[in-house]
N, C-alpha and C positions, 0 to 999 in steps of 0.2 A: 790186737786188742788184749787188754788186761782181763784177769778172771772176773774182777768187779764189773767191767763193762759188759762182758759176756753174760753175766748173771742178770743184767738189766735189759738185755736185748729183747726186742719184740720179734714177732714171727717175721721170717725172711722169705720173700717170694722173688720170683723172676718172671719177665715176660719178654716175648719176642715179637716185634711188630715188623711185618714184611711189607715192602713196597715193590710194586712191579717196576721193571726197567724204565727208567726215565721219568718216574713219578715220585722218587724219594725226595723227602724234604725234612731235614733235621733242624728246621728252623721254624719261625712263625708260631702259628697256634699251638702246635704239639709242644714245643719247647715252653711256650708261655705257661701252658696248663701244668706241666711237669714242675716248673719252677713255683708255681703257685702252691702245689702239694708240699714241696720242700719247705717253702717259706712259712706256710701254716702249721708246720711240724706234723703233718699227716704221715709223711714218709721220709726216710733218709736214704739217699741213693748210695749204695755200696760199690757197685761197679756198673760200667756201661761200656759197651763195645758195639762197633759197626761191622756188620758182616756183609761181604759181597760174595755172591755165587755167579761164576762165569757160565755161560752157556754149556761149557763141557763139564761143569760140576765142581771146578776148582774153587776152593773157598779161601778168602782172605779175611783176616780179622785185624781191625784197627782199634786200638785203645783211643779214647777221646783226645789224649795228649799228642797223638800222632796224626789226627784227623785234619789238621790245617786250622782254618778260621772256625772257631767254635761258637762265635757270636755270644749269645746269652749263656750257652752251656759252660763257658769258661768258669762260671761261678761254682758249678759242680765238679769240675775236673780236679781241683785241689784236694778234695775230700775223698777221692775214690780209693778203694783198697786193692783194686785190680785182683779180685777174687777168682774169676773164671780161669780155668786151666785150659790148655789145648785140647784135652779130651772132651771138656764141657763144650767148647766151641764147635768141634766136630759133630757132636751129638745134637746140638741146636740147629745147626746148618743142614742137617738131614731133612728137616721139615721145609727148608726153603725150596722154592722153584728156581730152576736155572735162569740166570739173567736178572735176578732180584737183588735187592739191598734189604738188610734187616737191621733194626736197632734192638740190641739186647740190653735190658735194664734188670739189675739185681737190687732190691730195695728192702729196707726194713720198715715194717708196718709200725711206726712209732706210736701211733694212736693206740695200739694193742699192747705195748710193752708193759705197762702196770699189770694188766691182767695176766699176760703170759708169765711175768715174774712171780705173781702170787701163785699161779697154778703150780710152777716149779717148786716154790718153797713148800707148797702143801704136798709135794711128792708126785705131782701129776706130770704127765709127759704127752706131748702131741703124738698121736698114733696114726692119724689120717687127717687129710684136709683135701679140698678140692674147689673147683670154680665150675659154675654153670655158664656156659657161653650165652652171651645176650641173644644170639640167633636162635638158640634152642628155647629160650624163654618166649621169644617172639613167636616162634613156630607152635608152641604149646598153647599160647593164648589164642592164636588164630585158629587152631584146631577146635579149642573149646568154643569159640565164638561161632564157628561153622556148625557145630553140633546143636548149639542153642538155637540158631536161626533155622535149623531143620526140625526143631521140636523135640529133640532127643533128650 
């Protein structure tokens, strides 16, 4: 990437989606929704890797270009920067259960690029960010509802 392109870059995130053995599907609805995000300009996929973790803990990483029939994912494969290093893959695989398969996605939040660029031009820098897992939000709302129903 050129210096100009980097100055326009939005926040970059990654996610790892694990599938139990025999239940992995990198096609269908998941791929359709990912492509909708890309087509809408919401995100730009920078890298994508498929990880497998054997029952003995051995990890194998496949770039999309090496994964065989990509189906609709072939549209993304040509744009990938292959940013993840072997150490990154090993670190991400530590969270996986033995016998599982995971999709790793590194993406730019293009929707936030103008804001991020403006913040950098103003001398700002991102010093922290995070996500609240949806399961935690649901648990919090359920706990609040339980308190309300008991009259607390």
